[in-house]
Structure formats: C-alpha cells, structure tokens
C-alpha positions as CSV (number, residue, x, y, z in Angstrom):
1,M,-2.5,-6.0,4.5
2,E,0.7,-4.2,4.8
3,V,1.4,-1.3,2.6
4,R,4.9,-0.4,2.9
5,G,7.2,1.6,0.5
6,V,4.6,3.8,-1.2
7,W,5.3,6.9,0.8
8,A,8.4,7.5,3.0
9,I,6.3,9.7,5.3
10,G,3.7,6.9,5.7
11,D,6.6,4.4,6.6
12,A,7.8,7.0,9.2
13,L,4.4,7.3,10.8
14,L,4.3,3.6,11.3
15,G,7.8,3.5,12.8
16,L,9.3,1.6,9.9
17,T,11.8,4.4,8.8
18,S,13.4,7.0,10.6
19,W,12.1,10.6,10.3
20,D,15.8,11.6,9.6
21,S,16.0,9.4,6.6
22,P,16.8,11.3,3.4
23,L,13.7,9.9,1.6
24,V,11.3,11.1,4.4
25,Q,12.9,14.5,4.3
26,R,12.7,14.7,0.5
27,D,9.0,13.8,0.8
28,L,8.4,16.4,3.7
29,E,10.0,19.0,1.4
30,R,7.8,17.9,-1.6
31,L,4.7,17.8,0.4
32,F,5.1,21.5,1.5
33,E,6.4,22.8,-1.7
34,A,3.0,24.7,-2.3
35,G,1.9,27.3,-4.7
36,D,0.6,30.7,-3.6
37,G,-2.2,30.4,-1.1
38,E,-1.8,26.6,-0.6
39,W,-0.2,25.1,2.5
40,Y,0.5,21.8,0.8
41,N,1.4,20.6,-2.6
42,Q,-1.8,19.0,-4.0
43,E,-0.1,17.4,-7.1
44,F,2.5,15.5,-4.7
45,V,-0.6,14.5,-2.7
46,Y,-2.4,13.2,-5.7
47,S,0.6,11.2,-7.0
48,V,1.0,9.5,-3.6
49,H,-2.8,8.9,-3.7
50,C,-2.3,7.2,-7.2
51,Q,0.7,5.1,-6.0
52,M,-1.2,3.8,-2.9
53,Q,-4.2,3.1,-5.1
54,A,-2.0,0.9,-7.3
55,K,-0.3,-0.8,-4.5
56,M,-3.8,-1.7,-2.9
57,D,-5.1,-3.0,-6.3
58,S,-2.1,-5.2,-6.5
59,L,-2.5,-6.4,-2.9
60,L,-6.3,-7.1,-3.7
61,E,-5.1,-9.3,-6.8
62,D,-2.8,-11.2,-4.5
63,F,-5.4,-11.7,-1.7
64,E,-8.0,-12.9,-4.3
65,F,-5.5,-15.3,-5.9
66,V,-4.4,-16.8,-2.5
67,H,-8.1,-17.0,-1.2
68,G,-9.2,-18.8,-4.4
69,E,-6.3,-21.2,-4.1
70,T,-6.9,-21.9,-0.5
71,Y,-10.8,-21.9,-0.6
72,G,-10.7,-24.0,-3.9
73,K,-8.7,-26.7,-2.3
74,W,-10.7,-26.8,0.9
75,Q,-13.9,-26.8,-1.1
76,E,-12.7,-29.8,-3.0
77,A,-11.6,-31.7,0.3
78,V,-15.0,-31.0,1.7
79,K,-16.8,-32.4,-1.2
80,S,-14.8,-35.7,-1.3
81,P,-13.4,-36.3,2.2
82,G,-12.6,-39.8,1.5
83,G,-10.8,-39.1,-1.8
84,D,-13.9,-40.2,-4.0
C-alpha cells in the first residue's frame, strides 16, 4: 500500500518531495515547536498519527472491496467452469 500526502516529511523521507519544499519546511517547524522541556510537538505528532490512521482505514476499505470483487468473481468461475 502506498501512503502519500499524509505528512510532507514522510513524503520527503521517501524521496517523493524535496526537503526544500515549503510544505516540508512548514511541517519541520511545526514538529519542533515544542513546549518547555519537550524536544518535539506532541500534539502535531498526534495529529499526523490520526491522519495516517484515517488514510490506512480508507486504504483497507479499498483493499477489502477490490479483494471481494476479484475473489468473488474468481470463486464464481471456479464453481461453474463450463458456465453452468
């Protein structure tokens, strides 16, 4: 499964986006806008996590649909190979 466009930094890590991209730079700034005693922004990381979870749920739905369509048609063909 491909998960693109959820997080600009993730796309940059995969080589899909330049590290110089304004979106990547914005996400890097957000990531390291941390409160006292913190080295990263936990709220930002949680929001990215939620976006990633929503994307994965959507991809799983798509996979289940495609698998059901393909497997269902294959199963029907196996049951009646002569078109009976």
